[in-house]
DOTORRO-894867 format. One record per residue (C-alpha): residue in three letters; x, y, z. Coordinates in steps of 0.1 Angstrom, whole numbers, padded with zeros to 4 digits, always signed. Example, Ala and Ser with C-alpha at 12.3 -4.5 7.8 and 13.67 -1.06 7.14 Angstrom:
ala+0123-0045+0078/ser+0137-0011+0071/
***
This chain:
unk-0110-0150-0077/unk-0142-0144-0096/unk-0148-0110-0115/unk-0174-0102-0088/unk-0147-0103-0062/unk-0122-0080-0080/unk-0122-0043-0070/unk-0094-0032-0093/unk-0080-0052-0123/unk-0049-0039-0139/unk-0039-0055-0173/unk-0006-0049-0192/unk-0003-0013-0179/unk+0027+0004-0195/unk+0038+0039-0186/unk+0065+0058-0206/unk+0080+0092-0200/unk+0097+0099-0232/unk+0124+0072-0235/unk+0121+0062-0199/unk+0096+0033-0191/unk+0084+0035-0155/unk+0059+0006-0159/unk+0066-0025-0178/unk+0033-0043-0186/unk+0021-0046-0151/unk-0009-0069-0144/unk-0025-0075-0111/unk-0060-0078-0095/unk-0070-0064-0062/unk-0100-0080-0043/unk-0129-0063-0026/unk-0124-0056+0010/unk-0086-0061+0008/unk-0058-0044+0022/unk-0034-0045-0007/unk+0002-0030-0005/unk+0024-0019-0034/unk+0060-0023-0018/unk+0094-0014-0033/unk+0123+0009-0032/unk+0122+0045-0045/unk+0118+0046-0082/unk+0104+0012-0084/unk+0071+0025-0101/unk+0047+0019-0071/unk+0036+0056-0069/unk+0033+0058-0107/unk+0009+0027-0106/unk-0011+0042-0078/unk-0015+0076-0096/unk-0024+0057-0127/unk-0053+0040-0109/unk-0063+0076-0096/unk-0062+0091-0130/unk-0034+0115-0121/unk-0011+0097-0147/unk-0022+0087-0182/unk-0010+0052-0191/unk+0007+0046-0223/unk-0009+0013-0228/unk-0029-0013-0210/unk-0062-0013-0192/unk-0075-0003-0156/unk-0108-0017-0146/unk-0128-0007-0114/unk-0155-0032-0104/unk-0155-0044-0140/unk-0157-0009-0156/unk-0129+0003-0178/unk-0118+0035-0162/unk-0085+0038-0182/unk-0096+0070-0200/unk-0116+0086-0174/unk-0103+0119-0157/unk-0096+0118-0119/unk-0128+0135-0108/unk-0150+0108-0125/unk-0133+0080-0109/unk-0150+0067-0076/unk-0116+0065-0057/unk-0101+0088-0033/unk-0064+0094-0024/unk-0046+0101+0009/unk-0012+0117+0001/unk+0020+0119+0021/unk+0012+0156+0027/unk-0023+0158+0042/unk-0032+0191+0023/unk-0057+0201+0050/unk-0072+0237+0047/unk-0055+0256+0075/unk-0085+0281+0078/unk-0111+0255+0078/unk-0123+0234+0109/unk-0119+0196+0109/unk-0156+0192+0100/unk-0153+0218+0071/unk-0122+0199+0058/unk-0140+0166+0058/unk-0171+0182+0042/unk-0152+0200+0015/unk-0152+0171-0010/unk-0186+0161-0006/unk-0200+0195-0010/unk-0179+0199-0043/unk-0194+0167-0054/unk-0230+0178-0049/unk-0239+0166-0016/unk-0263+0187+0005/unk-0248+0205+0034/unk-0271+0185+0058/unk-0261+0151+0043/unk-0223+0162+0042/unk-0224+0174+0078/unk-0240+0141+0089/unk-0215+0120+0070/unk-0186+0141+0084/unk-0198+0133+0119/unk-0200+0097+0111/unk-0165+0093+0098/unk-0149+0114+0124/unk-0165+0092+0150/unk-0150+0063+0129/unk-0115+0077+0131/unk-0120+0087+0169/unk-0120+0124+0163/unk-0156+0132+0172/unk-0145+0156+0199/unk-0122+0176+0175/unk-0147+0187+0149/unk-0144+0225+0157/unk-0106+0225+0158/unk-0084+0239+0131/unk-0055+0218+0117/unk-0028+0237+0135/unk-0045+0227+0168/unk-0040+0190+0160/unk-0009+0166+0163/unk+0005+0149+0133/unk-0014+0117+0139/unk-0048+0136+0142/unk-0041+0155+0111/unk-0035+0122+0094/unk-0068+0108+0107/unk-0086+0140+0094/unk-0071+0133+0058/unk-0084+0096+0061/unk-0119+0109+0072/unk-0120+0133+0043/unk-0111+0106+0019/unk-0136+0081+0032/unk-0165+0105+0036/unk-0178+0103+0000/unk-0178+0066+0002/unk-0152+0057-0026/unk-0151+0023-0042/unk-0113+0022-0035/unk-0092+0042-0012/unk-0056+0048-0023/unk-0028+0057+0001/unk+0004+0071-0010/unk+0029+0066+0020/unk+0005+0085+0044/unk+0025+0074+0076/unk+0059+0087+0064/unk+0056+0120+0083/unk+0048+0104+0116/unk+0074+0093+0143/unk+0079+0056+0150/unk+0056+0051+0180/unk+0027+0070+0164/unk+0034+0053+0130/unk+0031+0019+0148/unk-0001+0029+0165/unk-0017+0042+0134/unk-0010+0011+0115/unk-0034-0009+0138/unk-0061+0019+0135/unk-0057+0019+0098/unk-0061-0019+0093/unk-0090-0018+0117/unk-0105+0010+0097/unk-0102-0009+0064/unk-0120-0039+0079/unk-0148-0017+0093/unk-0153+0002+0060/unk-0152-0030+0039/unk-0136-0014+0010/unk-0103-0020-0007/unk-0073-0001+0005/unk-0044+0002-0020/unk-0014+0013+0001/unk+0020+0025-0012/unk+0051+0021+0010/unk+0088+0013+0010/unk+0086+0002+0045/unk+0087-0036+0048/unk+0075-0037+0083/unk+0045-0017+0074/unk+0037-0040+0044/unk+0041-0071+0065/unk+0020-0060+0095/unk-0009-0044+0077/unk-0014-0062+0043/unk-0037-0090+0032/unk-0014-0094+0001/unk+0016-0076-0010/unk+0029-0068-0046/unk+0068-0064-0044/unk+0079-0040-0073/unk+0113-0034-0088/unk+0123-0014-0119/unk+0087-0010-0131/unk+0078-0047-0127/unk+0059-0068-0102/unk+0084-0094-0088/unk+0061-0112-0066/unk+0024-0112-0053/unk+0013-0129-0022/unk+0003-0129+0016/unk+0030-0116+0039/unk+0041-0149+0050/unk+0045-0162+0015/unk+0065-0132+0005/unk+0087-0134+0036/unk+0091-0173+0038/unk+0091-0182+0001/unk+0106-0153-0021/unk+0108-0162-0057/unk+0140-0144-0064/unk+0172-0127-0050/unk+0157-0092-0051/unk+0126-0102-0030/unk+0146-0123-0006/unk+0171-0094-0001/unk+0145-0066+0001/unk+0120-0082+0025/unk+0134-0082+0060/unk+0170-0095+0065/unk+0184-0125+0048/unk+0218-0143+0042/unk+0226-0150+0007/unk+0252-0177+0002/unk+0267-0186-0032/unk+0262-0224-0037/unk+0269-0251-0061/unk+0237-0270-0072/unk+0240-0306-0081/unk+0203-0313-0090/unk+0168-0302-0088/unk+0139-0326-0087/unk+0102-0321-0077/unk+0110-0286-0064/unk+0138-0298-0041/unk+0175-0289-0047/unk+0207-0308-0036/unk+0236-0287-0033/unk+0270-0280-0017/unk+0273-0253+0009/unk+0306-0233+0014/unk+0329-0256+0030/unk+0316-0287+0012/unk+0287-0299+0034/unk+0257-0313+0014/unk+0224-0297+0019/unk+0188-0302+0005/unk+0162-0275+0004/unk+0132-0260-0017/unk+0141-0244-0049/unk+0126-0214-0064/unk+0127-0211-0103/unk+0160-0231-0103/unk+0157-0258-0130/unk+0188-0278-0128/unk+0225-0279-0118/unk+0246-0248-0117/unk+0254-0218-0095/unk+0227-0205-0072/unk+0220-0185-0042/unk+0208-0199-0008/unk+0186-0175+0011/unk+0181-0182+0049/unk+0169-0157+0075/unk+0190-0149+0104/unk+0164-0161+0129/unk+0163-0195+0112/unk+0200-0204+0120/unk+0208-0221+0153/unk+0242-0222+0169/unk+0259-0254+0176/unk+0295-0266+0183/unk+0321-0263+0157/unk+0319-0291+0132/unk+0285-0304+0143/unk+0264-0281+0120/unk+0261-0272+0082/unk+0287-0245+0084/unk+0316-0235+0105/unk+0321-0199+0112/unk+0338-0174+0136/unk+0320-0148+0156/unk+0332-0112+0145/unk+0306-0091+0163/unk+0276-0089+0186/unk+0248-0063+0186/unk+0222-0060+0214/unk+0187-0053+0200/unk+0166-0056+0231/unk+0144-0085+0220/unk+0172-0101+0200/unk+0210-0104+0199/unk+0225-0101+0165/unk+0257-0121+0158/unk+0278-0113+0129/unk+0299-0143+0118/unk+0324-0150+0090/unk+0328-0183+0072/unk+0361-0199+0063/unk+0359-0185+0027/unk+0355-0150+0042/unk+0318-0149+0035/unk+0298-0129+0061/unk+0265-0140+0077/unk+0241-0128+0103/unk+0225-0148+0130/unk+0196-0137+0155/unk+0193-0152+0188/unk+0162-0145+0210/unk+0172-0125+0241/unk+0164-0146+0272/unk+0180-0157+0304/unk+0189-0190+0290/unk+0205-0176+0257/unk+0242-0183+0256/unk+0259-0156+0234/unk+0294-0166+0222/unk+0322-0141+0226/unk+0338-0124+0197/unk+0365-0146+0182/unk+0347-0178+0191/unk+0344-0207+0167/unk+0308-0219+0162/unk+0288-0243+0141/unk+0257-0230+0122/unk+0227-0253+0117/unk+0204-0241+0089/unk+0166-0247+0093/unk+0160-0270+0062/unk+0123-0257+0055/unk+0134-0221+0058/unk+0164-0221+0036/unk+0156-0215+0000/unk+0174-0218-0033/unk+0171-0189-0057/unk+0182-0188-0093/unk+0189-0150-0094/
***
């Protein structure tokens, strides 16, 4: 990407709290008009990084640039970014319109211009008919949209979102995801979204940065992150996967030849693996087909079945006592083996991936 396409450029950012290092030299670039997600478990550094972009945390070293301008030392109120937090922090005594206008008036907007802009963004978030209500008269999803409208109203260069959907119930959260992505496209600005929810990241993002222990493990589009994880952490954290310990015989041109548990030979793409040795084979449960015992890559015994509506989840165990999970699409033609049945497992070659760690 060119410098003109970059909204936020983070270079070697380190954040220390005494002897504890929360961010270890993080570097990444976020494009204009991009929905970019920082994804990882609690304590991985994603919120610290977001707060550093907002100016709420002072970085120990490194540089943060916004559209080419170094903002590393600027206080929060001088950065052209806005943040939507987990708690919406709406003023309970103010109307929806007054809540949306508040930040603009504090920034020097005239009351007339602020009111006009508030009406525009409330229509944008489909709350035009709720302008005179107080927050207590709104549902959780409506309050969340008011918080979004308030953040978007001053036309920030970048919008930061710190797990803003976490307080919503599942159905509402799924509906708001669609609205939020649509809103990002409509406004044309970069959204930087923090979440620990893998489904949110996969369904909403243009690109995802997976973080662990204050470091970026992988950056890529959702299909790249899911289908081609670069290490064991990413494979295990994103979605559901089976990780098999395997013996690697050789690696050439990005392809590995290995032995599966039970001794069957197998060839698959290798990520970061350089040569022979021990490795971990990652294969998603939905990329495993059932076949007759002895006719596949692995032999197993069915130990459990779980009905998931759209899918049937099978728990199986290999001869060496290693456990695996298989997902079958639920349809009238799907044959689900009984518990205790001996089955063969056929691994989809392009979907199985060898990981070094």
